[in-house]
C-alpha positions as CSV (number, residue, x, y, z in Angstrom):
1,X,115.2,111.3,47.1
2,X,113.6,109.4,44.2
3,X,112.0,111.5,41.5
4,X,109.4,108.7,41.2
5,X,107.5,109.4,44.4
6,X,104.0,107.8,44.2
7,X,101.4,110.6,43.6
8,X,97.8,111.4,42.8
9,X,96.1,114.6,41.7
10,X,92.6,115.0,43.0
11,X,90.6,117.1,40.4
12,X,87.0,117.8,39.6
13,X,84.8,119.1,36.7
14,X,84.1,122.3,38.7
15,X,84.5,124.0,42.0
16,X,82.1,122.7,44.7
17,X,82.4,119.1,43.6
18,X,84.1,117.9,46.8
19,X,87.8,118.1,46.0
20,X,88.8,119.4,49.4
21,X,86.8,116.7,51.2
22,X,88.2,113.9,49.2
23,X,91.8,115.1,49.0
24,X,92.0,115.9,52.7
25,X,90.2,112.8,53.7
26,X,92.5,110.7,51.5
27,X,95.6,112.3,53.0
28,X,94.4,111.5,56.5
29,X,93.4,108.0,55.5
30,X,96.8,107.2,54.0
31,X,98.5,108.7,57.1
32,X,96.4,106.5,59.3
33,X,97.7,103.5,57.3
34,X,101.2,104.5,58.4
35,X,102.3,106.3,55.2
36,X,104.2,109.5,55.3
37,X,102.0,111.7,53.1
38,X,103.1,114.8,51.3
39,X,100.2,117.3,50.9
40,X,100.1,119.8,48.0
41,X,97.6,122.3,46.6
42,X,97.4,123.6,43.0
43,X,97.2,127.3,42.8
44,X,97.6,130.2,45.2
45,X,95.1,129.2,47.9
46,X,96.4,129.4,51.4
47,X,93.5,127.9,53.3
48,X,93.2,124.3,52.0
49,X,96.9,123.6,52.9
50,X,96.0,124.3,56.5
51,X,93.5,121.4,56.5
52,X,96.1,119.3,54.6
53,X,98.6,119.9,57.4
54,X,96.1,118.7,60.0
55,X,95.5,115.6,57.9
56,X,99.2,114.7,57.4
57,X,101.2,116.3,60.1
58,X,103.3,118.0,57.4
59,X,103.4,121.5,56.0
60,X,100.9,122.0,53.2
61,X,102.6,123.3,50.1
62,X,101.3,125.1,47.0
63,X,102.2,124.3,43.3
64,X,101.4,127.3,41.2
65,X,102.7,127.3,37.6
66,X,101.8,131.0,37.2
67,X,103.4,132.4,40.3
68,X,106.5,130.3,40.2
69,X,106.7,129.3,36.5
70,X,106.1,125.8,35.1
71,X,109.8,125.0,35.5
72,X,109.6,125.1,39.3
73,X,106.5,122.9,39.8
74,X,108.4,119.6,39.7
75,X,111.3,120.8,41.9
76,X,109.0,122.4,44.5
77,X,106.9,119.2,44.5
78,X,110.0,117.0,45.1
79,X,111.2,119.4,47.8
80,X,108.0,119.0,49.7
81,X,107.8,115.3,49.2
82,X,111.2,114.5,50.5
83,X,111.1,111.6,52.9
84,X,107.5,110.7,52.0
85,X,105.9,107.5,50.9
86,X,103.1,109.1,48.8
87,X,101.9,112.5,47.7
88,X,98.4,113.8,47.3
89,X,97.8,117.0,45.2
90,X,94.5,118.8,45.5
91,X,93.5,120.6,42.3
92,X,91.9,124.0,41.8
93,X,88.6,124.9,40.2
94,X,87.7,122.6,37.3
95,X,90.3,120.3,35.9
96,X,91.1,122.5,32.9
97,X,90.5,125.9,34.4
98,X,93.7,128.0,34.4
99,X,94.9,131.6,34.5
100,X,92.4,133.7,32.6
101,X,93.3,134.1,28.9
102,X,96.4,131.9,29.3
103,X,95.1,128.5,28.1
104,X,95.7,125.7,30.6
105,X,98.5,127.6,32.3
106,X,98.4,127.0,36.1
107,X,95.3,124.7,35.8
108,X,95.1,121.4,37.6
109,X,95.6,119.6,34.2
110,X,98.8,121.6,33.6
111,X,100.2,120.7,37.0
112,X,99.3,117.1,36.6
113,X,101.2,117.0,33.2
114,X,104.2,118.7,34.7
115,X,104.2,116.1,37.5
116,X,103.4,113.2,35.3
117,X,100.7,112.3,37.9
118,X,97.5,110.3,37.4
119,X,94.3,112.2,38.0
120,X,91.4,111.1,40.1
121,X,88.2,113.0,39.1
122,X,85.7,113.8,41.9
123,X,82.2,114.1,40.4
124,X,79.2,115.6,42.2
125,X,76.7,112.9,41.2
126,X,73.8,114.4,43.2
127,X,71.7,115.4,40.1
128,X,72.5,112.8,37.5
129,X,72.7,109.1,36.8
130,X,73.6,107.9,33.3
131,X,74.8,111.3,32.2
132,X,77.8,110.9,34.5
133,X,79.4,108.7,31.8
134,X,79.3,111.4,29.2
135,X,80.7,113.9,31.6
136,X,83.6,111.7,32.6
137,X,84.3,110.6,29.0
138,X,84.6,114.3,28.0
139,X,87.0,115.1,30.8
140,X,89.1,112.0,30.2
141,X,89.4,112.5,26.5
142,X,89.8,116.3,26.2
143,X,93.6,116.3,26.6
144,X,95.3,113.0,25.8
145,X,98.3,114.1,27.9
146,X,96.1,114.1,31.0
147,X,95.6,110.6,32.4
148,X,92.3,110.3,34.3
149,X,93.0,107.1,36.2
150,X,89.7,106.8,38.1
151,X,86.6,108.5,39.4
152,X,85.3,109.1,42.9
153,X,81.5,109.7,43.0
154,X,80.5,112.3,45.6
155,X,77.0,113.1,47.1
156,X,75.6,109.7,46.1
157,X,72.0,109.5,47.3
158,X,71.4,105.7,47.8
159,X,72.6,102.2,46.9
160,X,70.4,102.2,43.9
161,X,71.8,105.6,42.7
162,X,75.3,104.3,43.1
163,X,74.4,101.2,41.1
164,X,73.1,103.3,38.2
165,X,76.2,105.5,38.2
166,X,78.6,102.5,38.2
167,X,76.7,100.8,35.4
168,X,77.0,104.0,33.3
169,X,80.7,104.5,34.0
170,X,81.5,100.9,32.9
171,X,80.9,102.2,29.3
172,X,83.2,105.1,29.8
173,X,86.1,102.8,30.6
174,X,87.2,104.8,33.7
175,X,87.2,102.8,37.0
176,X,85.2,103.9,39.9
177,X,87.5,104.2,42.9
178,X,85.0,105.3,45.4
179,X,81.4,106.5,46.1
180,X,80.7,108.9,49.0
181,X,77.3,109.5,50.5
182,X,76.1,113.0,51.4
183,X,77.5,113.9,54.9
184,X,76.9,117.2,56.5
185,X,79.6,116.6,59.2
186,X,82.4,116.9,56.7
187,X,81.4,120.3,55.5
188,X,83.6,123.3,56.5
189,X,82.2,126.8,57.1
190,X,82.9,129.5,54.6
191,X,82.8,133.3,54.5
192,X,83.7,136.1,52.1
193,X,87.0,134.7,50.9
194,X,86.3,130.9,51.1
195,X,86.8,128.4,53.9
196,X,87.4,129.5,57.4
197,X,91.1,128.8,58.2
198,X,92.2,126.0,60.5
199,X,93.8,128.5,62.9
200,X,90.3,129.9,63.6
201,X,88.5,126.6,64.1
202,X,91.0,124.6,66.1
203,X,89.0,121.6,67.6
204,X,86.2,121.9,65.0
205,X,88.8,121.6,62.2
206,X,90.3,118.5,63.7
207,X,86.8,116.9,63.9
208,X,86.1,117.9,60.3
209,X,89.3,116.3,59.0
210,X,88.5,113.1,61.0
211,X,85.1,113.0,59.5
212,X,86.5,113.5,56.0
213,X,88.9,110.6,56.6
214,X,86.2,108.3,57.9
215,X,84.1,109.0,54.8
216,X,86.9,108.3,52.5
217,X,87.8,105.1,54.3
218,X,84.2,103.9,54.2
219,X,83.6,104.9,50.6
220,X,86.9,104.5,48.7
221,X,89.1,101.7,47.6
222,X,92.3,102.8,49.3
223,X,94.3,99.9,47.9
224,X,93.4,100.8,44.3
225,X,94.1,104.5,44.9
226,X,97.5,103.7,46.4
227,X,98.3,101.3,43.5
228,X,97.3,104.1,41.0
229,X,99.7,106.5,42.8
230,X,102.5,104.0,42.7
231,X,102.1,103.5,38.9
232,X,103.3,107.1,38.4
233,X,106.8,107.1,36.9
234,X,109.6,109.6,37.4
235,X,108.6,113.3,37.4
236,X,109.2,114.5,33.9
237,X,112.2,116.5,33.0
238,X,114.7,114.9,35.4
239,X,113.8,117.4,38.1
240,X,115.9,117.7,41.2
241,X,114.3,119.0,44.5
242,X,114.2,122.7,44.9
243,X,116.4,124.1,47.6
244,X,116.1,127.4,49.5
245,X,119.8,127.7,49.8
246,X,121.5,130.3,47.5
247,X,123.3,128.6,44.6
248,X,126.2,131.0,45.2
249,X,126.5,130.2,48.9
250,X,129.5,128.1,50.0
251,X,129.6,127.1,53.6
252,X,132.6,128.4,55.6
253,X,134.0,128.0,59.1
254,X,132.5,131.4,59.9
255,X,128.9,130.2,59.2
256,X,128.3,129.2,62.8
257,X,129.4,132.6,64.1
258,X,127.3,134.3,61.4
259,X,124.3,132.3,62.6
260,X,124.8,133.6,66.1
261,X,124.6,137.1,64.7
262,X,121.6,136.3,62.5
263,X,119.1,139.1,62.3
264,X,115.7,138.3,63.8
265,X,112.9,138.5,61.2
266,X,109.5,138.6,63.0
267,X,106.7,137.0,61.0
268,X,103.1,137.7,61.8
269,X,100.9,134.6,62.6
270,X,97.9,133.7,64.6
271,X,94.3,133.6,63.5
272,X,94.4,137.1,61.8
273,X,97.5,136.4,59.6
274,X,97.3,132.8,58.3
275,X,98.4,133.3,54.7
276,X,102.0,132.4,54.0
277,X,104.0,130.0,51.9
278,X,106.3,127.6,53.7
279,X,109.1,128.4,51.3
280,X,109.2,132.1,52.4
281,X,110.4,131.1,55.9
282,X,112.8,128.5,54.4
283,X,114.3,131.2,52.1
284,X,114.6,133.7,55.0
285,X,116.4,131.1,57.1
286,X,118.7,130.0,54.3
287,X,119.5,133.7,53.7
288,X,120.8,133.9,57.3
289,X,117.8,135.1,59.3
290,X,116.4,133.8,62.6
291,X,112.6,133.6,61.9
292,X,110.4,134.2,64.9
293,X,106.6,134.0,64.6
294,X,104.4,136.3,66.8
295,X,100.6,136.8,67.1
296,X,99.4,140.4,66.6
297,X,96.2,139.5,68.4
298,X,97.9,138.6,71.7
299,X,101.6,139.7,71.7
300,X,102.1,143.2,72.9
301,X,105.7,143.4,71.8
302,X,107.6,142.4,68.8
303,X,110.1,139.5,69.3
304,X,113.3,140.4,71.0
305,X,116.0,141.9,68.7
306,X,113.5,142.2,65.7
307,X,115.4,143.6,62.8
308,X,112.8,143.1,60.1
309,X,109.1,142.4,59.9
310,X,107.0,140.2,57.5
311,X,103.2,140.5,57.6
312,X,101.5,138.2,55.2
313,X,97.8,137.8,54.3
314,X,94.8,136.8,56.3
315,X,91.7,138.3,57.8
316,X,92.5,141.5,59.7
317,X,89.0,142.7,58.8
318,X,87.5,139.9,60.9
319,X,89.7,140.8,63.9
320,X,89.9,144.5,63.4
321,X,88.7,145.3,66.9
322,X,91.2,143.0,68.6
323,X,94.1,144.3,66.4
324,X,93.1,147.8,67.2
325,X,92.9,147.2,70.9
326,X,96.5,145.9,71.0
327,X,97.8,149.4,71.0
328,X,101.3,148.5,72.4
329,X,102.0,146.3,69.5
330,X,100.7,148.8,67.0
331,X,103.0,151.4,68.4
332,X,105.9,149.0,68.3
333,X,105.3,148.2,64.6
334,X,105.1,152.0,63.9
335,X,108.4,152.6,65.7
336,X,110.1,149.8,63.9
337,X,109.0,151.2,60.5
338,X,109.9,154.8,61.6
339,X,113.5,153.9,62.2
340,X,113.8,152.4,58.7
341,X,113.8,148.7,59.5
342,X,112.7,146.4,56.6
343,X,109.0,145.7,56.6
344,X,107.3,143.5,54.0
345,X,103.5,143.5,54.0
346,X,101.1,141.7,51.7
347,X,97.3,142.3,51.5
348,X,96.2,141.8,55.1
349,X,99.6,143.2,56.1
350,X,98.9,146.2,54.0
351,X,95.7,146.8,55.8
352,X,97.3,146.5,59.2
353,X,99.9,149.1,58.3
354,X,97.2,151.6,57.3
355,X,96.0,154.5,59.5
356,X,92.7,152.8,60.0
357,X,90.6,149.8,59.0
358,X,86.8,150.2,58.9
359,X,87.2,153.2,61.1
360,X,89.4,151.5,63.7
361,X,92.9,152.6,64.4
362,X,95.7,150.4,63.0
363,X,99.5,150.9,63.0
364,X,99.5,154.2,61.1
365,X,102.7,153.4,59.2
366,X,101.0,154.4,55.9
367,X,98.9,157.5,55.4
368,X,96.0,155.5,54.0
369,X,92.7,154.1,55.2
370,X,91.2,150.7,54.4
371,X,87.7,149.4,54.5
372,X,85.6,146.4,53.5
373,X,83.5,146.5,50.3
374,X,81.1,144.1,48.5
375,X,83.4,143.9,45.5
376,X,85.7,141.0,45.1
377,X,89.1,141.6,43.5
378,X,90.5,138.4,42.3
379,X,93.1,137.3,39.8
380,X,96.7,136.8,38.8
381,X,98.9,139.8,38.2
382,X,102.1,140.4,36.2
383,X,104.0,143.1,38.0
384,X,107.3,144.9,37.9
385,X,109.0,146.8,40.7
386,X,108.6,150.5,40.1
387,X,111.7,151.5,42.2
388,X,114.2,150.0,44.5
389,X,112.8,148.6,47.8
390,X,113.8,146.2,50.6
391,X,112.4,143.4,48.4
392,X,113.4,144.1,44.9
393,X,115.5,146.3,42.7
394,X,113.7,148.6,40.2
395,X,112.7,146.6,37.1
396,X,112.4,143.3,38.9
397,X,109.5,141.4,37.4
398,X,107.3,139.1,39.5
399,X,104.0,137.5,39.2
400,X,101.4,137.9,42.0
401,X,97.8,137.1,43.0
402,X,95.1,139.4,44.4
403,X,92.2,138.2,46.5
404,X,90.3,140.6,48.7
405,X,87.1,142.4,49.4
406,X,88.7,145.5,50.8
407,X,89.9,148.8,49.3
408,X,92.8,151.0,50.4
409,X,92.6,154.8,49.7
410,X,94.8,156.0,48.2
411,X,95.8,152.8,46.3
412,X,99.4,153.8,46.0
413,X,102.0,156.0,47.6
414,X,104.3,158.6,46.2
415,X,106.6,155.6,45.5
416,X,104.4,152.7,44.4
417,X,105.4,149.1,45.1
418,X,104.5,147.6,41.7
419,X,103.5,148.5,38.2
420,X,100.8,146.0,37.2
421,X,101.0,145.1,33.5
422,X,98.2,144.1,31.3
423,X,95.2,145.6,29.4
424,X,94.7,148.2,32.2
425,X,98.1,149.0,33.5
426,X,98.3,150.7,36.9
427,X,100.5,151.2,39.9
428,X,99.7,150.0,43.4
429,X,101.2,149.6,46.8
430,X,103.6,151.7,48.9
431,X,107.4,152.0,49.3
432,X,108.3,154.2,52.2
433,X,111.6,154.1,54.1
434,X,112.1,150.4,54.6
435,X,108.4,149.5,54.0
436,X,107.2,147.5,51.0
437,X,103.4,147.1,51.3
438,X,101.1,145.8,48.5
439,X,97.9,143.9,47.8
440,X,99.9,141.4,45.7
441,X,100.6,138.0,47.1
442,X,103.9,136.7,45.6
443,X,105.8,133.4,45.9
444,X,109.4,134.2,46.7
445,X,110.7,130.9,45.3
446,X,110.2,132.4,41.9
447,X,112.8,135.1,42.8
448,X,115.0,133.9,45.6
449,X,116.9,137.2,45.6
450,X,113.9,138.8,47.4
451,X,114.6,136.9,50.6
452,X,118.4,137.5,50.4
453,X,117.9,141.2,49.7
454,X,115.5,141.5,52.6
455,X,117.8,139.8,55.1
456,X,120.8,141.8,54.0
457,X,118.8,145.0,54.6
458,X,117.9,143.6,58.1
459,X,121.7,143.3,58.8
460,X,122.5,146.8,57.7
461,X,119.5,148.9,58.6
């Protein structure tokens, strides 16, 4: 594919300005015009990509310069955008907010520079008029390598308010590409870890995305936004699309037979386990696995011939009663782990493997209990594998992200999963038999050997 795919980054001065509404609505509006739209999200967030997928009909993908490294941002973007006419990238937090203490690393601005993409700044104009020009001027001039190509005004109160805002922004020299009125119907409900995922809202989520699209169509200059996207040149650095295939893999005549013997890797899905990166499934498949999704809320058995199990993040605390009530599946998971099959669990998966969650029985694979708390644990982590496991050899360094309001006691087993580096080093997680369970969310594209190692253990365990 061409490395000059048209693209826009939707950013804002701060969280809560309306990035998700504008980005998702713009994706849907472009798709309604007959364009194949590639949806992307800056940072580790799993929830917004679900709304992006509804808007575009394509898998939402993350671009995280901390988890994957800056060098993979361009290739991962091009991988996701293959076959598309235009790409829309939703930013994270404020435009220049990155990993704590790391400058602009992993910020929206950093990713925009890595992609060579123009930025559209979404400004909450609800409590200002002329001051908007100073705000936009500051963001547009802060980093000369960041090109702010236009502004979309959000939460505009009236025609007169819009007129005042536009007059002020004429002096800032940044074009106004849209003005959106306040609209309650485009809001999406939130709870303790952010927006409620699409999988839990179903019809309501579809209606919300349609409302976002309608608001963007009514209030934005889609032609000007598309023209701005098409003005983007090639992605810097001569990037080629990322591929999940192993660089050492050479197809042979036996590949078809090998595929018939592919180990089944069961991946937890459904409303309780919605957090996963699309690249993980692609990597597992490229490593030779047959990936089968199941729903721990409804399925009483693991998929037929399951040789390995991946349980990602989500909200088991919200569905603890239903997960606990599905005793046949809990016993099947425990039996799989007992016989030494590879099991990889992150955050919500860790809770599900515990003896109990908020007093309700879980799988009992780990001799630990989990419970909800008021304290939010949030942030990037630099980690190293303490010992050998089904995912990594001892000493393997990976970066992860923690985001939860639960606690597991004890916090680590006799063989921890990770040593977390930093000002307050610690160990966390569990490695037992074939189980690797941890609070850390990791992006396997940063270390493709993880998927290959896991699938190989599925073949041999």
